[in-house]
C-alpha positions as a printed Julia matrix, in Angstrom:
368×3 Matrix{Float64}:
 -77.21  27.96   -3.22
 -74.55  29.73   -5.22
 -72.1   27.33   -6.83
 -70.16  30.01   -8.67
 -69.93  33.77   -8.99
 -68.78  36.12  -11.75
 -68.13  39.81  -11.03
 -67.37  42.22  -13.86
 -66.55  45.93  -13.56
 -67.62  46.21   -9.93
 -65.2   48.32   -7.9
 -61.81  46.51   -7.86
 -63.1   43.48   -9.8
 -62.58  43.94  -13.52
 -63.29  40.32  -14.49
 -63.45  37.91  -11.56
 -64.77  34.36  -11.31
 -64.96  31.9    -8.44
 -66.08  28.25   -8.68
 -66.91  25.37   -6.36
 -68.45  27.48   -3.61
 -69.42  25.59   -0.45
 -72.17  25.82    2.12
 -69.9   27.94    4.37
 -67.22  30.04    2.67
 -64.45  31.91    4.5
 -62.85  34.63    2.35
 -59.37  35.8     3.32
 -56.79  38.09    1.79
 -54.55  41.07    2.42
 -55.91  44.57    2.87
 -57.37  45.99   -0.35
 -57.67  42.52   -1.88
 -61.44  42.87   -2.34
 -62.93  40.93    0.59
 -65.61  43.49    1.5
 -66.27  44.21   -2.18
 -66.85  40.47   -2.7
 -69.56  40.52    0.0
 -71.09  43.64   -1.54
 -71.37  41.9    -4.92
 -73.28  39.01   -3.36
 -75.43  41.54   -1.47
 -76.43  43.19   -4.77
 -77.0   39.82   -6.41
 -79.27  38.19   -3.85
 -81.25  41.32   -3.0
 -83.23  40.73   -6.15
 -85.48  43.53   -7.37
 -84.55  45.84   -4.5
 -82.82  48.99   -5.73
 -82.28  50.08   -2.13
 -79.26  47.74   -2.05
 -77.27  50.24   -4.14
 -77.95  53.04   -1.66
 -77.16  50.79    1.31
 -73.7   50.18   -0.11
 -73.0   53.82   -0.93
 -74.15  54.92    2.52
 -72.06  52.28    4.31
 -68.93  53.44    2.49
 -69.61  57.13    3.01
 -69.77  57.7    -0.74
 -72.22  60.54   -0.35
 -72.03  64.29    0.11
 -74.41  67.23    0.41
 -75.2   70.07   -1.96
 -77.44  73.09   -1.6
 -79.91  73.94   -4.33
 -81.07  77.56   -4.51
 -84.71  78.15   -5.26
 -86.77  81.27   -5.66
 -86.86  82.02   -1.94
 -85.17  79.15   -0.14
 -82.4   76.57   -0.22
 -82.69  72.83    0.23
 -79.98  70.3     1.09
 -79.76  67.3    -1.21
 -77.74  64.12   -0.79
 -75.34  63.47   -3.62
 -74.7   59.75   -4.2
 -71.41  59.11   -5.95
 -72.38  56.17   -8.13
 -69.14  56.36  -10.08
 -67.31  54.62   -7.21
 -69.13  51.31   -7.67
 -67.82  51.07  -11.23
 -64.37  49.69  -12.03
 -61.92  52.55  -12.3
 -64.39  54.94  -10.62
 -65.79  55.86  -14.03
 -69.52  56.0   -14.67
 -69.7   55.63  -18.44
 -72.35  54.06  -20.71
 -69.79  51.76  -22.29
 -68.94  50.04  -19.01
 -71.6   48.08  -17.14
 -71.46  46.15  -13.89
 -72.48  42.52  -14.29
 -72.77  40.14  -11.33
 -74.15  36.69  -11.98
 -74.11  32.97  -11.34
 -73.6   30.8   -14.38
 -75.21  27.81  -12.66
 -78.19  29.72  -11.27
 -79.8   31.65  -14.12
 -82.19  33.35  -11.71
 -79.28  35.16  -10.08
 -78.07  37.97  -12.3
 -77.86  41.75  -12.09
 -76.53  44.29  -14.56
 -76.06  47.98  -13.72
 -75.18  50.56  -16.36
 -75.2   54.31  -16.89
 -77.29  55.66  -19.73
 -76.99  59.36  -20.66
 -80.3   61.0   -21.3
 -80.99  64.58  -22.39
 -84.1   65.23  -20.41
 -85.27  67.96  -18.05
 -85.93  66.46  -14.61
 -87.66  68.16  -11.7
 -85.71  68.2    -8.46
 -87.92  67.28   -5.46
 -89.2   70.65   -4.31
 -89.3   72.37   -0.93
 -92.15  74.87   -0.88
 -92.08  76.72   -4.21
 -88.57  75.51   -5.1
 -88.5   74.29   -8.69
 -85.06  73.86  -10.23
 -84.42  71.82  -13.35
 -81.24  70.09  -14.48
 -80.17  67.89  -17.36
 -80.14  64.3   -16.14
 -78.9   60.85  -17.02
 -80.01  57.42  -15.81
 -78.53  54.58  -13.84
 -80.36  51.42  -14.85
 -80.42  48.26  -12.73
 -81.58  45.21  -14.69
 -82.43  41.94  -12.97
 -82.48  38.81  -15.13
 -82.73  41.02  -18.22
 -86.34  41.58  -17.23
 -87.34  43.88  -14.35
 -85.63  47.25  -14.75
 -85.32  50.03  -12.23
 -84.19  53.45  -13.43
 -82.57  56.08  -11.25
 -82.49  59.56  -12.75
 -79.23  61.36  -12.04
 -78.32  65.01  -11.77
 -74.87  66.07  -12.98
 -72.1   64.52  -10.89
 -74.35  61.64   -9.91
 -76.83  63.43   -7.68
 -80.14  61.64   -7.34
 -83.08  63.53   -8.77
 -85.98  61.14   -8.9
 -87.01  57.6    -9.61
 -88.73  56.25  -12.69
 -90.87  53.15  -12.41
 -90.47  50.44  -15.06
 -94.23  50.42  -15.52
 -94.68  54.16  -15.83
 -92.81  57.23  -17.03
 -94.29  59.25  -14.2
 -91.67  60.76  -11.88
 -91.88  59.56   -8.3
 -89.98  61.35   -5.54
 -90.78  58.64   -3.01
 -88.63  55.69   -3.99
 -90.24  53.34   -1.47
 -92.89  52.34   -4.02
 -90.11  51.09   -6.3
 -88.31  48.98   -3.72
 -89.11  45.35   -4.4
 -89.28  42.46   -1.96
 -86.36  40.12   -1.46
 -86.64  36.76   -3.16
 -84.39  35.09   -0.57
 -84.04  35.29    3.19
 -80.9   37.33    3.55
 -78.88  38.96    6.32
 -75.69  41.01    6.37
 -73.63  41.45    9.54
 -71.06  44.25    9.37
 -68.15  45.02   11.66
 -70.23  47.59   13.53
 -72.62  46.49   16.27
 -76.2   45.64   15.36
 -78.62  48.0    17.07
 -81.19  46.97   19.66
 -83.95  47.72   17.15
 -82.44  45.37   14.56
 -81.93  42.59   17.1
 -85.52  43.06   18.28
 -86.78  42.54   14.73
 -84.81  39.28   14.54
 -86.26  38.26   17.89
 -89.84  38.9    16.77
 -89.37  36.35   13.98
 -87.89  33.56   16.12
 -89.4   33.94   19.59
 -91.32  30.88   20.84
 -89.99  28.8    17.93
 -87.34  26.03   17.95
 -84.86  28.63   16.68
 -84.73  30.07   20.2
 -82.68  27.04   21.18
 -80.0   28.04   18.68
 -79.65  31.41   20.38
 -79.23  29.85   23.8
 -76.63  27.45   22.37
 -74.81  30.4    20.83
 -74.68  32.31   24.11
 -73.45  29.2    25.92
 -70.31  29.39   23.77
 -69.17  32.3    25.92
 -71.22  31.61   29.07
 -72.15  27.92   29.65
 -74.68  28.81   32.36
 -76.99  30.79   30.07
 -80.5   29.38   30.28
 -82.83  31.85   28.55
 -82.96  35.14   26.69
 -85.71  37.76   26.58
 -86.38  41.27   25.29
 -88.02  44.16   27.14
 -89.16  47.63   26.1
 -86.03  49.47   27.32
 -83.25  49.51   24.68
 -80.73  51.74   26.54
 -77.25  50.17   26.29
 -78.89  46.9    25.33
 -80.56  46.77   28.76
 -83.66  45.67   26.89
 -81.98  42.3    26.19
 -81.98  40.14   29.31
 -80.09  36.91   29.94
 -81.07  34.31   32.57
 -77.99  32.75   34.18
 -78.21  29.43   36.0
 -78.08  29.9    39.77
 -78.93  33.62   39.66
 -82.36  34.87   40.69
 -82.27  38.06   38.61
 -81.46  38.34   34.9
 -78.44  40.28   33.65
 -78.35  42.62   30.66
 -76.61  41.65   27.44
 -74.71  44.93   27.57
 -73.06  43.89   30.85
 -71.65  40.7    29.32
 -69.17  42.24   26.89
 -68.87  42.8    23.15
 -68.14  39.15   22.44
 -71.55  38.05   23.71
 -73.24  40.74   21.63
 -71.35  39.61   18.5
 -72.24  35.95   19.05
 -75.95  36.63   19.52
 -75.99  38.9    16.45
 -74.46  36.19   14.26
 -76.72  33.48   15.7
 -79.89  35.55   15.25
 -78.96  36.41   11.68
 -78.08  32.8    10.88
 -81.36  31.28   12.07
 -83.26  34.11   10.33
 -81.59  33.27    6.99
 -83.27  29.89    6.5
 -83.3   28.87    2.82
 -81.18  31.93    2.05
 -77.87  33.68    2.59
 -75.83  35.08    5.48
 -72.93  37.5     4.94
 -70.58  38.41    7.8
 -67.76  40.93    7.4
 -64.76  40.34    9.7
 -66.6   37.54   11.49
 -64.06  37.29   14.31
 -64.6   40.88   15.51
 -64.61  40.94   19.32
 -64.14  37.17   19.72
 -61.2   35.31   21.26
 -59.75  32.26   19.51
 -61.11  29.82   22.12
 -64.69  30.89   21.31
 -64.22  31.04   17.53
 -64.0   27.26   17.09
 -67.35  26.81   18.84
 -68.77  29.67   16.77
 -67.78  27.9    13.55
 -69.32  24.63   14.8
 -72.57  26.51   15.42
 -72.46  28.08   11.94
 -71.73  24.74   10.22
 -74.6   23.03   12.03
 -77.09  25.87   11.49
 -76.16  26.3     7.81
 -76.69  22.61    7.09
 -79.88  22.23    9.1
 -81.59  25.39    7.79
 -80.13  25.39    4.26
 -78.23  28.66    4.68
 -75.23  29.6     2.55
 -72.68  31.62    4.5
 -69.99  33.99    3.22
 -67.65  35.45    5.84
 -64.41  37.42    5.7
 -61.44  37.67    8.03
 -57.8   38.74    8.11
 -57.12  36.93   11.39
 -54.89  33.85   11.55
 -56.69  32.73   14.73
 -60.01  32.79   12.89
 -58.55  30.7    10.05
 -57.13  28.17   12.51
 -60.48  27.97   14.34
 -62.29  27.47   11.02
 -59.93  24.62   10.13
 -60.32  23.01   13.56
 -64.12  23.09   13.42
 -64.08  21.82    9.82
 -61.82  18.92   10.79
 -64.23  17.95   13.57
 -67.27  18.15   11.27
 -68.84  14.94   10.01
 -68.93  16.45    6.51
 -65.69  18.25    5.65
 -67.22  19.55    2.41
 -69.48  21.92    4.37
 -66.8   24.62    4.44
 -64.09  26.04    2.2
 -61.49  28.76    2.47
 -60.72  31.02   -0.47
 -57.84  33.48   -0.59
 -58.23  36.53   -2.78
 -54.89  37.11   -4.49
 -54.26  40.43   -6.23
 -51.62  41.18   -8.83
 -52.01  44.61  -10.32
 -55.54  44.85  -11.73
 -56.07  41.09  -11.64
 -57.79  39.42   -8.67
 -58.23  35.66   -8.51
 -59.56  33.23   -5.92
 -57.23  30.52   -4.6
 -59.15  27.6    -3.09
 -57.86  25.56   -0.16
 -59.26  22.05    0.23
 -59.77  20.81    3.82
 -56.56  18.76    3.55
 -54.55  21.69    2.18
 -55.91  23.99    4.86
 -55.05  21.45    7.56
 -51.46  21.25    6.34
 -51.22  25.03    6.09
 -52.45  25.53    9.67
 -50.21  22.79   11.14
 -47.14  24.17    9.41
 -48.13  27.85    9.9
 -48.12  28.44    6.15
 -49.48  31.91    5.39
 -52.84  31.73    3.61
 -54.1   35.27    4.31
């Protein structure tokens, strides 16, 4: 479990540190205070030895574009990844490296830097297309040991991948993508697809974790008895819910976005045993009355399965629900709220103890 986190030169964080992290951490702050960037930093950190994490982040932010490369007799479209945006100040320079680490957990550390390199690199060819450009490198270093190198075309266009064990160029990066050291799940504001939910289901079906899913659905519909998946994913019709007193099951898609959000969070939570769960804008699609029960479920699941949770929100109702569930918990240390406060280029984390948060909620003191 992360007890602290340092982020240097990653997006809006020039030199940021947060201490005394809890089992369940709710991150709040105004727009552009760095909440989503905070989750991204943890995403990069815990996805150890998996260079795909960098591309996931760039794709999710739309920090890509397309170029056309002219060959002898044809053109090919190439995706241009704008790596400069993940660096502080949007500047990809050798002198400035991204460093994300935990001081308490030496195993958790990643450093990303740009390294100019005067070398001719072959662009992946289509037919007889062979065009060469001068390239640089983006180097991801985990624990100062395993290194992954990404060769870059001018203006940060990916050319090819270089394995740490070999200088041979490899156009198929899948062989360089490592396995995750920790169970880890990220829930974004967009809906999780049927395919992704089905993968979660495959890992928990016919196990005690199924009970957690039923309990989660009962937050919104107390008469839920069972859940099942079929082969038809259209509009989530492949996810069926058995309701007490009804002979035929109903589809998840017919029960509203709130039910879909709850089951997504619950599936991800029970699948993150001994690992991490990140949820961006956790209250999306949920009313206040259901959010308190949602937090109770998260507190219980995180403690029982040893999951560390990081969630963001800008909703006062979500903060109040978090405080209410924390107050009702047998162990008030299970959760903490941190507010990201930004002044110019400086971002710092302001911690609220359970007592301070309780006072703030009762007196409607702004903590966002």
